[in-house]
py3Dmol code that shows the C-alpha trace and the ligand (Angstrom):
import py3Dmol

protein = """\
ATOM      1  CA  UNK A   1     104.021  41.394 133.919  1.00  0.00           C
ATOM      2  CA  UNK A   2     104.102  39.602 130.656  1.00  0.00           C
ATOM      3  CA  UNK A   3     105.477  39.900 127.190  1.00  0.00           C
ATOM      4  CA  UNK A   4     103.035  41.566 124.838  1.00  0.00           C
ATOM      5  CA  UNK A   5     102.740  40.762 121.190  1.00  0.00           C
ATOM      6  CA  UNK A   6     101.463  42.265 117.985  1.00  0.00           C
ATOM      7  CA  UNK A   7      98.987  43.957 117.305  1.00  0.00           C
ATOM      8  CA  UNK A   8      99.091  45.388 120.909  1.00  0.00           C
ATOM      9  CA  UNK A   9      99.220  49.203 120.259  1.00  0.00           C
ATOM     10  CA  UNK A  10     101.789  49.734 123.049  1.00  0.00           C
ATOM     11  CA  UNK A  11     104.456  48.222 120.835  1.00  0.00           C
ATOM     12  CA  UNK A  12     103.700  51.101 118.278  1.00  0.00           C
ATOM     13  CA  UNK A  13     104.131  53.971 120.712  1.00  0.00           C
ATOM     14  CA  UNK A  14     107.230  56.110 121.081  1.00  0.00           C
ATOM     15  CA  UNK A  15     108.445  55.678 124.612  1.00  0.00           C
ATOM     16  CA  UNK A  16     109.458  58.435 127.066  1.00  0.00           C
ATOM     17  CA  UNK A  17     112.917  59.230 128.441  1.00  0.00           C
ATOM     18  CA  UNK A  18     113.824  58.066 131.850  1.00  0.00           C
ATOM     19  CA  UNK A  19     114.406  61.161 134.044  1.00  0.00           C
ATOM     20  CA  UNK A  20     115.672  59.608 137.203  1.00  0.00           C
ATOM     21  CA  UNK A  21     116.993  56.143 137.858  1.00  0.00           C
ATOM     22  CA  UNK A  22     114.816  55.509 140.903  1.00  0.00           C
ATOM     23  CA  UNK A  23     113.421  52.360 142.493  1.00  0.00           C
ATOM     24  CA  UNK A  24     110.550  52.256 140.047  1.00  0.00           C
ATOM     25  CA  UNK A  25     112.966  52.173 137.142  1.00  0.00           C
ATOM     26  CA  UNK A  26     115.222  49.532 138.795  1.00  0.00           C
ATOM     27  CA  UNK A  27     112.062  47.408 139.334  1.00  0.00           C
ATOM     28  CA  UNK A  28     111.115  47.646 135.757  1.00  0.00           C
ATOM     29  CA  UNK A  29     114.735  46.397 134.810  1.00  0.00           C
ATOM     30  CA  UNK A  30     114.419  43.665 137.271  1.00  0.00           C
ATOM     31  CA  UNK A  31     111.046  42.502 135.820  1.00  0.00           C
ATOM     32  CA  UNK A  32     112.654  42.529 132.287  1.00  0.00           C
ATOM     33  CA  UNK A  33     115.306  40.243 133.293  1.00  0.00           C
ATOM     34  CA  UNK A  34     112.872  37.858 134.892  1.00  0.00           C
ATOM     35  CA  UNK A  35     110.549  37.937 131.921  1.00  0.00           C
ATOM     36  CA  UNK A  36     113.412  37.279 129.551  1.00  0.00           C
ATOM     37  CA  UNK A  37     114.654  34.250 131.459  1.00  0.00           C
ATOM     38  CA  UNK A  38     111.225  32.924 131.908  1.00  0.00           C
ATOM     39  CA  UNK A  39     110.365  33.294 128.111  1.00  0.00           C
ATOM     40  CA  UNK A  40     113.486  31.359 127.219  1.00  0.00           C
ATOM     41  CA  UNK A  41     112.451  28.450 129.550  1.00  0.00           C
ATOM     42  CA  UNK A  42     109.356  28.087 127.510  1.00  0.00           C
ATOM     43  CA  UNK A  43     111.162  28.249 124.102  1.00  0.00           C
ATOM     44  CA  UNK A  44     113.732  25.473 123.998  1.00  0.00           C
ATOM     45  CA  UNK A  45     115.171  26.363 120.653  1.00  0.00           C
ATOM     46  CA  UNK A  46     115.473  30.219 120.905  1.00  0.00           C
ATOM     47  CA  UNK A  47     117.685  32.401 122.874  1.00  0.00           C
ATOM     48  CA  UNK A  48     116.439  35.614 124.570  1.00  0.00           C
ATOM     49  CA  UNK A  49     119.150  38.069 123.443  1.00  0.00           C
ATOM     50  CA  UNK A  50     117.530  41.229 124.598  1.00  0.00           C
ATOM     51  CA  UNK A  51     114.324  43.033 125.304  1.00  0.00           C
ATOM     52  CA  UNK A  52     112.839  46.496 125.394  1.00  0.00           C
ATOM     53  CA  UNK A  53     110.558  47.908 128.039  1.00  0.00           C
ATOM     54  CA  UNK A  54     107.559  48.546 125.680  1.00  0.00           C
ATOM     55  CA  UNK A  55     107.467  44.801 125.228  1.00  0.00           C
ATOM     56  CA  UNK A  56     106.113  44.403 128.672  1.00  0.00           C
ATOM     57  CA  UNK A  57     103.763  47.409 128.036  1.00  0.00           C
ATOM     58  CA  UNK A  58     105.937  49.837 129.717  1.00  0.00           C
ATOM     59  CA  UNK A  59     106.676  52.855 127.460  1.00  0.00           C
ATOM     60  CA  UNK A  60     109.897  53.997 128.863  1.00  0.00           C
ATOM     61  CA  UNK A  61     113.319  54.214 127.190  1.00  0.00           C
ATOM     62  CA  UNK A  62     114.945  51.048 128.726  1.00  0.00           C
ATOM     63  CA  UNK A  63     116.581  48.131 127.034  1.00  0.00           C
ATOM     64  CA  UNK A  64     118.443  44.953 128.306  1.00  0.00           C
ATOM     65  CA  UNK A  65     121.017  43.130 126.344  1.00  0.00           C
ATOM     66  CA  UNK A  66     122.459  39.776 127.134  1.00  0.00           C
ATOM     67  CA  UNK A  67     126.128  39.641 127.960  1.00  0.00           C
ATOM     68  CA  UNK A  68     126.888  36.453 126.124  1.00  0.00           C
ATOM     69  CA  UNK A  69     124.563  35.652 123.180  1.00  0.00           C
ATOM     70  CA  UNK A  70     126.202  32.313 122.579  1.00  0.00           C
ATOM     71  CA  UNK A  71     125.813  30.803 126.153  1.00  0.00           C
ATOM     72  CA  UNK A  72     122.305  29.837 127.217  1.00  0.00           C
ATOM     73  CA  UNK A  73     123.635  29.121 130.742  1.00  0.00           C
ATOM     74  CA  UNK A  74     124.846  32.660 131.226  1.00  0.00           C
ATOM     75  CA  UNK A  75     121.586  34.668 131.642  1.00  0.00           C
ATOM     76  CA  UNK A  76     123.120  38.055 132.632  1.00  0.00           C
ATOM     77  CA  UNK A  77     121.749  41.183 130.829  1.00  0.00           C
ATOM     78  CA  UNK A  78     123.060  44.665 131.046  1.00  0.00           C
ATOM     79  CA  UNK A  79     120.499  47.382 131.071  1.00  0.00           C
ATOM     80  CA  UNK A  80     120.910  50.376 128.928  1.00  0.00           C
ATOM     81  CA  UNK A  81     118.740  53.518 129.803  1.00  0.00           C
ATOM     82  CA  UNK A  82     117.962  56.252 127.245  1.00  0.00           C
ATOM     83  CA  UNK A  83     120.074  54.464 124.634  1.00  0.00           C
ATOM     84  CA  UNK A  84     120.748  56.507 121.539  1.00  0.00           C
ATOM     85  CA  UNK A  85     122.356  55.724 118.256  1.00  0.00           C
ATOM     86  CA  UNK A  86     124.926  58.334 117.576  1.00  0.00           C
ATOM     87  CA  UNK A  87     126.375  56.911 114.388  1.00  0.00           C
ATOM     88  CA  UNK A  88     125.870  53.944 112.103  1.00  0.00           C
ATOM     89  CA  UNK A  89     128.647  52.990 109.687  1.00  0.00           C
ATOM     90  CA  UNK A  90     129.864  50.245 107.333  1.00  0.00           C
ATOM     91  CA  UNK A  91     127.950  48.382 104.723  1.00  0.00           C
ATOM     92  CA  UNK A  92     124.367  47.063 105.141  1.00  0.00           C
ATOM     93  CA  UNK A  93     124.186  43.383 106.098  1.00  0.00           C
ATOM     94  CA  UNK A  94     120.950  41.378 105.792  1.00  0.00           C
ATOM     95  CA  UNK A  95     120.388  38.566 108.396  1.00  0.00           C
ATOM     96  CA  UNK A  96     117.782  36.746 110.455  1.00  0.00           C
ATOM     97  CA  UNK A  97     115.908  38.517 113.175  1.00  0.00           C
ATOM     98  CA  UNK A  98     113.062  37.400 115.413  1.00  0.00           C
ATOM     99  CA  UNK A  99     111.288  39.214 118.170  1.00  0.00           C
ATOM    100  CA  UNK A 100     109.642  38.044 121.450  1.00  0.00           C
ATOM    101  CA  UNK A 101     106.745  40.260 120.392  1.00  0.00           C
ATOM    102  CA  UNK A 102     106.255  38.763 116.995  1.00  0.00           C
ATOM    103  CA  UNK A 103     105.796  35.127 117.741  1.00  0.00           C
ATOM    104  CA  UNK A 104     107.168  32.416 115.593  1.00  0.00           C
ATOM    105  CA  UNK A 105     108.046  34.689 112.587  1.00  0.00           C
ATOM    106  CA  UNK A 106     111.604  35.323 111.522  1.00  0.00           C
ATOM    107  CA  UNK A 107     112.651  37.693 108.735  1.00  0.00           C
ATOM    108  CA  UNK A 108     115.738  38.897 106.788  1.00  0.00           C
ATOM    109  CA  UNK A 109     116.472  42.419 107.927  1.00  0.00           C
ATOM    110  CA  UNK A 110     119.037  44.817 106.393  1.00  0.00           C
ATOM    111  CA  UNK A 111     121.042  46.692 109.051  1.00  0.00           C
ATOM    112  CA  UNK A 112     124.208  48.660 109.032  1.00  0.00           C
ATOM    113  CA  UNK A 113     127.126  46.531 110.123  1.00  0.00           C
ATOM    114  CA  UNK A 114     128.512  49.021 112.747  1.00  0.00           C
ATOM    115  CA  UNK A 115     126.856  51.161 115.367  1.00  0.00           C
ATOM    116  CA  UNK A 116     127.783  53.648 118.064  1.00  0.00           C
ATOM    117  CA  UNK A 117     125.396  53.964 120.981  1.00  0.00           C
ATOM    118  CA  UNK A 118     125.434  56.053 124.115  1.00  0.00           C
ATOM    119  CA  UNK A 119     123.388  55.263 127.139  1.00  0.00           C
ATOM    120  CA  UNK A 120     123.327  55.191 130.870  1.00  0.00           C
ATOM    121  CA  UNK A 121     123.850  52.155 133.064  1.00  0.00           C
ATOM    122  CA  UNK A 122     121.843  51.343 136.129  1.00  0.00           C
ATOM    123  CA  UNK A 123     124.234  53.045 138.459  1.00  0.00           C
ATOM    124  CA  UNK A 124     123.835  56.344 136.336  1.00  0.00           C
ATOM    125  CA  UNK A 125     127.170  56.103 134.588  1.00  0.00           C
ATOM    126  CA  UNK A 126     127.316  57.052 130.879  1.00  0.00           C
ATOM    127  CA  UNK A 127     128.728  54.477 128.501  1.00  0.00           C
ATOM    128  CA  UNK A 128     129.570  54.759 124.774  1.00  0.00           C
ATOM    129  CA  UNK A 129     129.451  51.386 122.872  1.00  0.00           C
ATOM    130  CA  UNK A 130     130.974  50.561 119.730  1.00  0.00           C
ATOM    131  CA  UNK A 131     129.359  47.502 118.209  1.00  0.00           C
ATOM    132  CA  UNK A 132     129.517  45.504 115.125  1.00  0.00           C
ATOM    133  CA  UNK A 133     127.652  42.484 113.672  1.00  0.00           C
ATOM    134  CA  UNK A 134     125.190  40.731 115.768  1.00  0.00           C
ATOM    135  CA  UNK A 135     125.534  43.089 118.829  1.00  0.00           C
ATOM    136  CA  UNK A 136     125.061  46.184 116.576  1.00  0.00           C
ATOM    137  CA  UNK A 137     121.951  44.447 115.025  1.00  0.00           C
ATOM    138  CA  UNK A 138     120.537  43.694 118.447  1.00  0.00           C
ATOM    139  CA  UNK A 139     121.058  47.289 119.674  1.00  0.00           C
ATOM    140  CA  UNK A 140     119.350  48.697 116.686  1.00  0.00           C
ATOM    141  CA  UNK A 141     116.436  46.230 116.893  1.00  0.00           C
ATOM    142  CA  UNK A 142     115.882  47.020 120.512  1.00  0.00           C
ATOM    143  CA  UNK A 143     116.235  50.965 120.151  1.00  0.00           C
ATOM    144  CA  UNK A 144     113.685  50.653 117.432  1.00  0.00           C
ATOM    145  CA  UNK A 145     111.249  49.271 119.955  1.00  0.00           C
ATOM    146  CA  UNK A 146     111.540  52.521 121.818  1.00  0.00           C
ATOM    147  CA  UNK A 147     110.339  54.345 118.728  1.00  0.00           C
ATOM    148  CA  UNK A 148     107.501  52.028 118.007  1.00  0.00           C
ATOM    149  CA  UNK A 149     109.224  50.205 115.109  1.00  0.00           C
ATOM    150  CA  UNK A 150     109.278  46.491 114.650  1.00  0.00           C
ATOM    151  CA  UNK A 151     111.758  44.475 112.521  1.00  0.00           C
ATOM    152  CA  UNK A 152     109.049  43.570 110.032  1.00  0.00           C
ATOM    153  CA  UNK A 153     108.793  47.123 109.042  1.00  0.00           C
ATOM    154  CA  UNK A 154     112.278  47.187 107.600  1.00  0.00           C
ATOM    155  CA  UNK A 155     111.616  44.526 105.202  1.00  0.00           C
ATOM    156  CA  UNK A 156     110.514  46.107 101.893  1.00  0.00           C
ATOM    157  CA  UNK A 157     110.694  43.268  99.544  1.00  0.00           C
ATOM    158  CA  UNK A 158     108.548  40.832 101.513  1.00  0.00           C
ATOM    159  CA  UNK A 159     108.877  37.844  99.091  1.00  0.00           C
ATOM    160  CA  UNK A 160     111.297  35.264 100.168  1.00  0.00           C
ATOM    161  CA  UNK A 161     112.208  37.280 103.430  1.00  0.00           C
ATOM    162  CA  UNK A 162     110.055  35.525 106.068  1.00  0.00           C
ATOM    163  CA  UNK A 163     110.437  32.280 107.911  1.00  0.00           C
ATOM    164  CA  UNK A 164     108.640  30.492 110.555  1.00  0.00           C
ATOM    165  CA  UNK A 165     109.964  28.248 113.327  1.00  0.00           C
ATOM    166  CA  UNK A 166     108.559  24.597 113.286  1.00  0.00           C
ATOM    167  CA  UNK A 167     108.159  22.383 116.273  1.00  0.00           C
ATOM    168  CA  UNK A 168     111.620  21.107 116.060  1.00  0.00           C
ATOM    169  CA  UNK A 169     113.200  24.571 116.028  1.00  0.00           C
ATOM    170  CA  UNK A 170     113.984  24.710 112.314  1.00  0.00           C
ATOM    171  CA  UNK A 171     113.367  27.827 110.194  1.00  0.00           C
ATOM    172  CA  UNK A 172     111.221  27.243 107.310  1.00  0.00           C
ATOM    173  CA  UNK A 173     110.624  29.695 104.541  1.00  0.00           C
ATOM    174  CA  UNK A 174     107.226  31.130 104.295  1.00  0.00           C
ATOM    175  CA  UNK A 175     106.420  30.570 100.643  1.00  0.00           C
ATOM    176  CA  UNK A 176     103.288  32.550 100.301  1.00  0.00           C
ATOM    177  CA  UNK A 177     103.750  35.476 102.499  1.00  0.00           C
ATOM    178  CA  UNK A 178     100.598  37.261 101.314  1.00  0.00           C
ATOM    179  CA  UNK A 179      98.408  34.416 102.318  1.00  0.00           C
ATOM    180  CA  UNK A 180     100.263  34.110 105.514  1.00  0.00           C
ATOM    181  CA  UNK A 181      99.596  37.770 106.353  1.00  0.00           C
ATOM    182  CA  UNK A 182      96.028  37.490 105.382  1.00  0.00           C
ATOM    183  CA  UNK A 183      95.687  34.288 107.546  1.00  0.00           C
ATOM    184  CA  UNK A 184      97.519  35.805 110.526  1.00  0.00           C
ATOM    185  CA  UNK A 185      96.895  39.380 110.345  1.00  0.00           C
ATOM    186  CA  UNK A 186      97.031  39.922 114.052  1.00  0.00           C
ATOM    187  CA  UNK A 187     100.427  38.200 114.374  1.00  0.00           C
ATOM    188  CA  UNK A 188     101.889  40.451 111.616  1.00  0.00           C
ATOM    189  CA  UNK A 189     100.614  43.586 113.232  1.00  0.00           C
ATOM    190  CA  UNK A 190      98.322  44.393 110.339  1.00  0.00           C
ATOM    191  CA  UNK A 191      94.583  45.103 111.005  1.00  0.00           C
TER     192      UNK A 191
END
"""
ligand_1 = """\
1
ZN
Zn 111.991 42.760 119.337
"""
view = py3Dmol.view(width=600, height=400)
view.addModel(protein, "pdb")
view.setStyle({"model": 0}, {"cartoon": {"style": "trace"}})
view.addModel(ligand_1, "xyz")
view.setStyle({"model": 1}, {"stick": {}})
view.zoomTo()
view.show()
């Protein structure tokens, strides 16, 4: 199992619903947790906040979300199965987003401030989540993955919207994004 990156076509597929939470599904969730922790150990400046199953090439509607996004020592992730956005509210807020499957690139992405999500937990119980701010952003980003959508798709005005992470973990603006896309077409998912 490994994290796949653009332009892998599996990132662009719509994922199928989980019908039954069986050993196969629990195994996938366990692999996702392992991969997130493993990715983080190789990226000293970044936190693995969440992940969707298609990011390891499994097109099933499963995401995991880190319980504490501030604490690198708490690597506990909650799995959400068949998550659905039932409502978005509030004003649109634009903030940084990155993705394990779009290496090194960060972008300023507009998202609604509030979201309501319903999903199932690993034990089959249904949960309803009301989230704001960063958690709302993370939920929307991950649920997008289940529909084949990447954060770069939401950036309409690409000038001044993209950043890359340098070797010291600092985000630097990408000045000439058109050239950057040309030079790194694969990374950006453009073929
Ligand atoms: Zn992502």
